[in-house]
N, C-alpha and C positions, 0 to 999 in steps of 0.2 A: 648464536649469534655473528654477525659477518662480518667482513675481511676490507677493507679497499687496497689497492694497488694496482701500479701503475708505470709502464718498464718508458725508457729515459734517453733520449741518445748524449753520449760522451759530450756534448755541449747541453743540455741541456737537462732540469732538474725541474720535478713537478713537484706543487705546492697545490693544492686538492683543499678544498674548502672543509670546515670544519664543525667539531656544535661549540659553542663561543664559549671562551671559559671564564674565572666567574670576575676577575680583575673588570672593575669599574671603567666604563667609556673615558680617552682622551680628553684630561680637561686644559682647558686654555690657560687658565696662572699658574705662573711661570713659565709659561715657552719659551724663556732667550734663556736661562743660568742655568752654569752647569759648574760642578768644583775645579781650583787649574788641577792642575797634572798629579801636584806634590799632597794639595787632599784627596785627591777621589784616586790616587793611586794608580789612576790613570793616561794614556795617551793627552797631549796637547793639541789633539788632530778631533777638533770639534767635528760631526758629520749631522744634516736635516736625518733626521726619520726620513723610510728610506719604505719600497710602499716594496714589494714580493713581484719578480717576471716571475712574467706567465712561459708555460715551457709544454712542447708537439712530443709526443711520447712516438718512440720507434723501437721495434723493435734492436732485442741486443744478439751478438755473433753468436756461433754458436760454443753448448760448453756450458755455459755458465745455471745456474741455480734461477728460477725466477722465484717472484712475490708466492705466486698463486700453488706454488708448491711444497708452501707452506706449510702443513696441516695444523692446523691450532686445534688440540688435543683439549685443555684445560685449565685451572691454576689448584695452584695448594698453600696453604696457611702454612706462616714458620710456629716453633714452639716458645712456650715462656723462656723467662731469662736463665740463668744459671750461668754458674761460675762466677758471681759478678756483677756480671752487664747485662745483657739484653738486643733483642730485636728493633727496636723501638728507634724511630731515624734512621734507619737500616739500609745495608745494600749496593752499599758503595764499592765490593768484591764477590767475586763467587765464582770456582772453580768446579769443574767434575772429576771426584776421585775415583776410576773402575774397578778397584777395589776394595772401596767401602761399603758397609753391613753385606757383609757378602752370607751373613743369618737369615737375612729382610727374602719378604713374600716373593712368590717366586710372579707377578706380576708387569713384565717388562718392562720395567722401569730401575734397573739394580744402580750398582752402587750410591756412593753418598754426594754430597753435595758441601765444599766449606766457602762459611759467607764469611762479609764483615758486618760487623752487629752496630750497635750505636754508636753514633756516630762523631762522640765526646770523649767516646776506647777505640773506637777502631780493632776490639778486639776479633777471635776466629770464633767460631763454633763447627764442627763440620755435625751433617742433618743426614737425615734416611730423604727418599725417596719417594713416597706413599700417589699412586695412580690420580693426576689428575682430575679432576671435574669440572664441566663448562655447566657456567652457572651466573643464576646476574645477583644471589647471593651469600657473599661473605660467607656466612656460614656454614653454606651448605656444604663447601670445601671440607680435604680431611686433611690433618694436619699430619706435621711431618714429625717426627722424635728425636730429641737428641745424643747421638752419638756421644760427643765428644763436649764437654763444657765450654763454653769463653775460656779464651783464654790469649795472652800478647804472646801471635808469634814469632813476631820480631825481638825477645826478652829482650827490650827495655831498651831496644840500637831508638826509637822511635817508642813519642808521648805522641799525643792526641791533643790534649792538656798546654803540650808548650805549641804547639806551632797555633801557627789563622787558621784556618779553615781547610784541616786540610785532607787530602783524595789519596785514595789508596787500592788496589788487588793486586786481586792474583792469581797463579795457572799454575797445576798442577803439571808437572812432568815429569816421565821414568827416567832412568839414570841415565846418563851422557856424559862420557869422556870417561875418569875414572869412577869415579859415583858406584857406590856399592846399592846403592836402594833410590826412588823419586823423592823427589823436592817437593816442598811446597814455593813456589821464588814469591816475591812480593815484591812493589813496587808501592811506597811513600811520596810522595808532595804535594805542598800548601800554598796560598796567595802568593803570597812576597814570594820570591826568595831567591837566591844568589844562583850565582854562574859556574855549576857545575858541584853543585851540592850533593852531597852522595845521599841516592832514592833507590839502589834495587837491592838487592837482599836473596837468601834461600832461605830453610826451611826445615828437619822430621814434619814427617805426620802425626803422632804425637803431641798430641799442645799441651801434652802438662812437659814435657824435656820437647822444646820445641829445638833446642842445640842450633839456634837464628846464625846466619854467616852474615857477612858484608857492614857497615854497607859502602855499592860502591856509585859510584856513577857512571855516568855514555859519554865516553871522551868527544868534543866535538861540539855537544849542542846542552842547547838551554832544558832546562828543568819543565818553562812552562811549554815542551812539545814532547818530552821527555818520562813526564812519570803520572798518571797516572793509572789507566786501562793498558791491558796486559789482557797473555793468550801467546796458544800455544800454533806455534805453524807448522804445516803438517812435514811430516817424516823427507818424504815422495819429492816438493817442494822444495822443502830447503836443500836438498842435498842440490841437484843442479842450478838453485841461485842461490842462496848466499848458506853453501857450505860451512858447519857445524857451528848454526847458527838457527837455533829450534825455536824464541822466543821474541812474539812479537809482542815492543811498547810504544806506549805516549801521552798522546795527555790529546784536550780542546780545552782552551783556555781562551772563557767570554772574551768579547773585545777582538782586539788585533793582536794582543801583546806575542800568543804566539801563534803567528801567525790563518792565513781567513780560511777554517776547517781544520780539521781532522787531522794530526800527522799522524804518522804509522815507525818502527824502527826495523830491523832484526839484528835478536842481542843474543849470545850462549859463551857465557862471565864465568865457563866448567873448563873455557879453551887458553885462558890465564890464572889456574889453578884451581887445587881441589880443596879449599876454596879461595880464589882470592883474600889478600890481607888487608883488613878491615880499612876499608877509608880509597883505597884503590880507583884506580881508572880504569874503565874498561878500554883497548884502545878497539874492538872488533866490531864494529856499530856499524850497522846498513843503509843506509835510509833509504824508505818504500813508497811515504807519502808526507810531504811538506810543502802547507801550501803558504811561501813565501822564501824567504832568502837568508841564511843564519851566518850571521859576521862573524869571524873571532873574535870569542870571548862576551859578547854581548848577551844582551839577557833578552833583549827583546827582537823578534824575530821582523825582518822590515820584508811590510809587502801594501800588495795597493790591489787595487781592480784588476791588474792584469792576470794573479800569479793565486785569487781567492775558487776557491769551492765554486761551483754553479747554486744558487739561491742561497750562498753563508747571510746569514745574518749576523749585529755582533751580540744577538740574543742568545745566538744557538748555545744549546747543551745537549755532546754525548760523552754519553758517561762509562759504557761499556763496547769490546768488539769479540769478534768469531770469525774463530777460517771456519766456514763450511764448507765441508764437502762432503755428496750421493754417487757413490759408480765415477762415474769418469767427468763427471763435475764439482764444480766448486764458484763457493764465492766468497771477498770477505767484506761483514757486515759488522757495522756500528750499530748500538741504539742508544737514545735520548729525548731530547725534548726542540723541539723543531720553532723557532722561532718564524709564526705566519704574518706579514702585514705591517704592516706602519711596527717599526722598531724606536728605544730612545735609551740617551744616558740621563736613568732619573728615580724615580720614584714611581712606586707600580700603580700610583692610580694620574699614570700620566703626565706629572709630572717636569719639564724637560732640565736639565741642571747642564746647561752648558759648561763642557770645557774649561774656557779661561773667564767664567764670571767675577773668581776673587782679585781679576786682576785688574779687571777693571777700575777706573775715578769716577767716581763708588763703586766698592764691587756688584753688584748683580744680580747678585747672587737669591732663589726664590726662600721663604721658607719654606722646611724641609717639613711634609706634613705630616701628623700623625698615626701613630699605631693603628694601625698595623702596615702604612702604605709610610714607611718610612725607611726602609732600606733604601741608602743607594744604589742602585747596578746598571741591569742592560736588560729593557724588558722591552714586553711587544706586546700587543694588542690585541693577540690571538698565540693560540700555539698546542702542536701536535705532538701526539707520541712515534715514534719511525724506526722506523731501524733502510738504515741507505747500503745500497748493492754494491762495492764496485769488483772489478773484472784483475783475479790471481794475474796475469798476465799486462794487465799493466802494471805493477805494480813489479815483474820482473824483467819488466822494460826498462824498468825506472834504478832498480839493483843493478842492473848494464852499463847502464850510461844512455839506455838509447830516449829513451824520454826523462824531461824534465820535474822534478819532485811535484808535484803542481799543475801538471798534464792532467794524472788521471780522474777520473768524474765519473761519478756513480753512474752505474747505470738501467736503474731501478727503486725506489722504492717504497715500501710495505705500509700505509700508518696504523696502527694497533689501536687507535682510538675506541675501535667498538667493541673490543674485547675489556679494558680494564676496567674494574670498579667504579675509579674516580677518577675521572679525566679532565679535570678541574688542576690549575694552580690557588695555592688558599695561602697568604701571606698571612692572616692571623697562624693561621700550623705552620710557621716555614718549609711551607715545602712546596718548593721553587722550580721541583721536576718530578715531569710524570717518570720517567725508565733508568732501571739507576742500572747494575748490572749488566754479562749476557757467562755464559759459559754452554759448554757443545762439545754430546757424549760424542766423538763421530764414529765409535762402534753404532751405538743401535739407534745414531739420525737425530737425535732429541734437542731440540733445543731449549735450556731453559732462561729466560728473565725472567732479570726482576721489574716489578713496579711498584714504589716509593709510599707510605706511604696509605694506604690504602687499607689495611688491617685498622680502622685505629690507626693508634703511628707508627707500627711495623707493615711492612713490605709484604707483598706478598711474590709464588711466584708462578709466571704463564709459562707451559709449556706448547712444544709445537714438534713436531717433526715432519722434516726434511726428508718427503721422499726421493724411491728415486735409487 
């Protein structure tokens, strides 16, 4: 299997050619009509489909992990369901637990993974980490074992059946502050939220007795940029640039409501109570990345082309992140599904729905296509599974006020379509994403990334070793 990678200058972004996905070609039908903002729930400013810009590659600075230093080791399958849930349509959240599976084999893949299962429940299960296998056939892969069956990590704080299109993630962290045990930190968000909705919490690692705490809100920022992915900040970096704040959280919401690129913030709830009271607003929050401006109390981020990530498209999906380290080198990565080529708001078969069509006299909205192309949203003519790389020094400059939050840009991208089992979107199976969550075993340099709906309706987990 091959890996495709490229380096990018700070102001340039690579969008390489990719295998065509199975979405139909753009259709001329209905190319003038999109819902009013009230109907679509999207900003009331229509933009024409855009072509993806082409970049020029330049080498990054020293001290950074390069895409070619990620050695692909293979993948493994997930087990059958347990505890009243299963892995189908799962993979939104993942974290590495170094003390997990202590009696497991000495095969170079110690510890365990906590992951989020079916996206209509978002229960959490702990699994073993079998040796990954490189193969084009998913049947050849080893299968993880269930160590703890699925359970509600939030202890009833959140309920996936009560919210619209929920998103969530996990991050294990050893004891901080006055804590006496390591915690599974969690975050929840959903498609439409009010400003300041409580979204974060923590729990014990025993899923049958999680003793969940929270939820808490992050002061000063809308949930559209804080409530999805979650991962650990290395201790030494945090001590220098975000003292006491060891967790990185953020979100990329398709469209422009959450800014024009992935957002990231440092926080540490243990600084404000052990635990903070339910409903508390955490004041210790440091922005590391935000492609736009947060107006006080505004649900939507204010942004334009001057504050966007290079290569940004409304149909991008960044679902997971990790802070990689290898020796004295590092990188902050985001994983997801990158829109390539022309993009539009409307339907998967290419029918465009202008935002203001319902306000016209008479209304000019097109007829929605038949299933499975009737899901209205942001679409593109092609997609890539990508890992994008950020320089932690740039995030440090943002934390110290020496750079604006939208100035950092990816310095490299790794396109991983070639190792996926199913590198295509499938509207008929509600497959809108290629990659899901990510987790990193810092001690052993192992990166775990979810490929969604790759084993029929279950995800598989791909493994890379960060060499050096």
